[in-house]
N, C-alpha and C positions, 0 to 999 in steps of 0.2 A: 202315740210314740212314733209311729211310722211317719206322721205328718211332720214331727220335729226333725227327724233325720233328713227328710226330703228338703226341708227349709235350709238346714245346714249345708247340705250338698249344693243347693242352688246358690247360696251366698258364697261358698268357696269358688264355684265356677265363675260367678260374676267378678269377684276380686281378681281371679287369675286373668280373666279377659281384660280387665282394666289395666292390669300391670303390663300385659303384652302390648296393649295399644299405646301406652305411655313410655315404652322402652326407648332410651336415647342411644343412637348409633354413635359410638365413640370415634372421633377422628384420630387416625394413626398415620404419622408421617414416615414414609419408608422409601428407599430407592436403592438401586444397584448402579454400578458404573463399569465402563470398559475403558481402559487406557491404552492408546496406541501411539507409539513414538515414531515420528517420520522425520528423521534427520535432525532438523533444527527446531521442530515444534512437537509438542505432545498434545494429542486431541483426546479429550475426555467426553465420552458419550454417556448420558445419564438416562436411566430407565426408571420412571416413576411407578412405584407400587403402593402408594398411599391408599388408605381405605377411608371411605365416607367423606372425602374432601371434594370441594367444588372449585377451589382456587389454590394457587401455589406461588410462593415467593422464594426464589433461589438467590443465594449470594455466593460469589466466588472471587474474593479479593485477589488481585495480581494476575487475573486472567485477561483475555481480550475483551470480555464483557463482565462487568462486576455484578450485575443483577439481571434477573430474567423472571418473567411470569409464565413462560411456556411450560407445558406439562412435561415434555421430555427434551430439554435443551442439550446442546453440546458446546464445550468451551475449549479454548486453546491456551496453552502455556508455552512460553519461549525460553524459560530459564529453569535450570535444575533447582529443586527445593522441596519443602514440605508445605502443602497448601490445605486449607480447610474449606470444604464445601458444605453449605448449610441449606436445608429445605424447611420452610414453614408451610404446613398444609392446613387449610381451614375450610369449614363449611359455612362461614359467615357469622357463626356464633362462637364456636370453640375452635381451638387450633392445637397443633402438636408440632414439635420441632425435632429434626434429626440432623446431626453434624457428623461428617466423616473426614478424616485426614488422609490425604494421598501424598506419596513421596515420588518425585521424579528425579532420577539421577543418571539417566542414560542419554540425555540430549548432547549433541555435538557442541563443543565449545567453539565460539567464534574466534577466528584468528583476527587480531586487529589489523585493519588495512592501513598501509601508509604508501601512498603513490610516489614513487621516486622519479619516474619519467613517463611521459605519455605524449602522443600526438594524434591529430585528427582533423576533420573538417566540420565547420560550424556554419549554420545558415539561419538568418531571420527573414521571415516573409509574412505577407498578409494573405488571407484566404477569404473567399466569398461563400463558402459552404456553411451557411448559418445553421441549417438543421443539424448537421453532424457536430459542429462546434458546440452548440447549445446542449446537445445530448451527452457530451463528454464532461460537462461541468458538474461536480458533486453538489449535493444540496447545501453543503456548508459554504459554498461560494456563489457569487453572482456573475451574470454575463457582463463582460467589459464593454466599453464604448467602441473598442476596435478589436478586430479579430487577428491577433498576431501569433505566429507559430515559431517555435525555436526547435530546429532539427539538427542532429549531429551524428557523426560516427567518431568513436574515440577508441584508440588502441592503448590500453594500459599494459605496456610491454615490460615494465620494470617495477616490481613491488617489493616491499620489505616483509619481514616476519614469515618468510617461506610461502607467501600467498602465490597462487597460480596466476600468471599473466592472462588477461582476457580482453576481448573486444566487446563493445556495446554500441547499439543504435538507439536513438531516443527521439521522442517528440514531446515537447511541453507546450502548453497553451497559456495565453494570458487570461487571468481571472481577476475578479475584484472581491475583496473582503473588507467590509466596514469602510468602504469608500477608497481603499488603497489598491493599487495594482500589484499583482504577484504573478509568477509563473508556476504552473502546476503540471507535473509530469504525468502523462496519460499513456505512455507506451515506451517500453524499454527491454527489447530482447538482448541477451548477453550470451557469451560462449562458455561460461564457467558456472557450475552448479553452486559452488560456495558463494560466489558473488551474487547469484540470484537470491539465495536465502538471506544473506547478509543485508541486501538491499530491501527485501520485503519486510523482514522482521525488525531490522534496525532503523530503517529510514522511511518505511511505508511506500516504497517505490513499486511500481507495477511491473516488476521484472519477470521475464519468462526466458526459457532457453531458446536460442536461435542459431542460425548459421550466418556468420558475418565475415566479410572480407574487406580489407582496406589496402589499397594499392598506392604506393608512392611513385608516380611516374613524373617526377619533377620536370616541368613546372605545373603539371596537372595531377590532381589527387582524386582517387575514386573510392567510393564506398558502396557496398552491395550487401543487402541483408534479406534473409528469408525467415519468417516467423513460423511457429508450429501450425498455424492455420493455413499456411500457403501464401500469406500476404508478402509482398516484396516492396523494397525501396531501393532505388538507385540514385546516387548523388555524386556530383563531381564539382570541383572548384579549380578553374583554370587561372593561374596567377601570372602568367607571362605578360609583361608590358601592361599590367592592369594598374590604374591609378584611381584611388578612391577619393571622392570629393569630401570636403570638410563637413558638410551638412549630414551626409550619410554616415560618416565616421562618428559624429557626435550622437546621432540617433542610435547607433549600435552601442555606444558607450552607455547611453541612458538605459537601454534595454538590459544590458549586462548588470547594471547596478540594482535591478529589481530583485527582491528576495524570492526564494522558492518555497512554496508551502506543499506539504503532503499530509495525509491522514494516516496516523499510526494508532492502532487499537482504539479507534473512534475519536482520537484527539488530534487537533491540528498542530503540526510541528513545523518549524522553520529549518530547512536543510541548508548547510553551508560548509565551507572548508574550515579546518581547525586554526588557520592563521588569522581569521577574523579580518582580513584585508578588505576595506570598503571600496578600494579602487576596482575598476573594471580590469579584465585581463589585458585589454589594449593599453591602458595607462600603466599597468605593471610592466608590460613588455617594453614600453618606452623608458621606464626607469631602469630596467635590468635587461638590456638587449642581449647580453651574453648568456642569459639563462632562459629567456623566452623568445621564440621566433614567431612572428606573425606575418603572413603574406595574404593580403586581400586579393580576391579574385572574382571572376564571373562564375555564378553557380547555376547548375541545372539540377532539378529533382523530379523524378518520376516514380509513381507507385502503381501497384497492381493489387486489387482486392477482389478479383473475380471469384475466388474460392471462399469469400467471406460474405455471409448473407445478411449481416446487420451493420449498423453504423460503426465505423472503425476509424481510429486516428489516422490511418494511412489514406483515408478519403479526404483528408485536409490538404488538398493540392494547392500550389501557389497561384494567386491571382496577381501578386506583385512582389518581387524580390526586393527586400530592403538592403541586404548585404550579406557577404559571406567571406570566410577566410580559412586558411590553413594555419594550425597552431602546433608548435612543438614546445613542450614545457619540461624543464629540468629542475624546478623548485619543488621539493617534497611537500606533500600535504596529505591531510586526512579529511574525512567527511563526518559531520555531526548532525544530529537532529534534536532540536530543543523545543519545548513548548512555546507556542506563540505568546 
């Protein structure tokens, strides 16, 4: 009888051991999130607490990135609304899903910009700094056959819809995309925070805050800008007794007609004014001389990047000036960014 009991006990022990060895660890998808609103954007930081998973697939429609396989991603939303975040956790065999809805309702609303009057100085030039030029081109674009830079100072001193007047300094470089030339803005300090966020979120522009002065000492016009890193640009256009030759004028017109591309939320967009005018500003000024004033002039441009330890757009100094002018515009316009 004792032998029978011992055998039963042994069998129970063996079955229990086999059951524990074959136990399946269930995959459970789980996460927590932290929502931080910073003016014109809401940043959602996700902390993954899934169990027994080895891979993760996130989806966040309408955010700056719609999918991710990172373990603990973060995403950005730029408009108020209710959004669904979904996580699929898997061990390669089984999976589990969790979805959470988040509501964002405290983002600042953008004031629509309508520029009523502005003036500034504008300059096209060639540069021979290949290393810096190439380093500034995003992966979406290609190196062009010529290294052309467009730099300007613009004073938007009269706007509609209660927007704050501001000044900006900018550098755009020529790039190629699918065999076609475009300009791509790589640098743009401004003097107003609303303009900064509107440009970043609405148009994909690389705006930062800066200190900018624009002086009208007719017939010479001066721009001076300091960025947050301590980089400086000084630019002047002297218009007295200056006569532009026809070839240079036509070259500037051709450059002005090139479209501008930016990258917004990972997608290429074309930026432009709401009027859809295909003419250059020079041609428009010739059509409407009472509304747009252009004075061509001799330009100088100097920069200082001693405080910046890496390749910077301000390092793109001129090797050959193509042309420059002072512009005063009184034709109202807005800016748009549409998918290419």
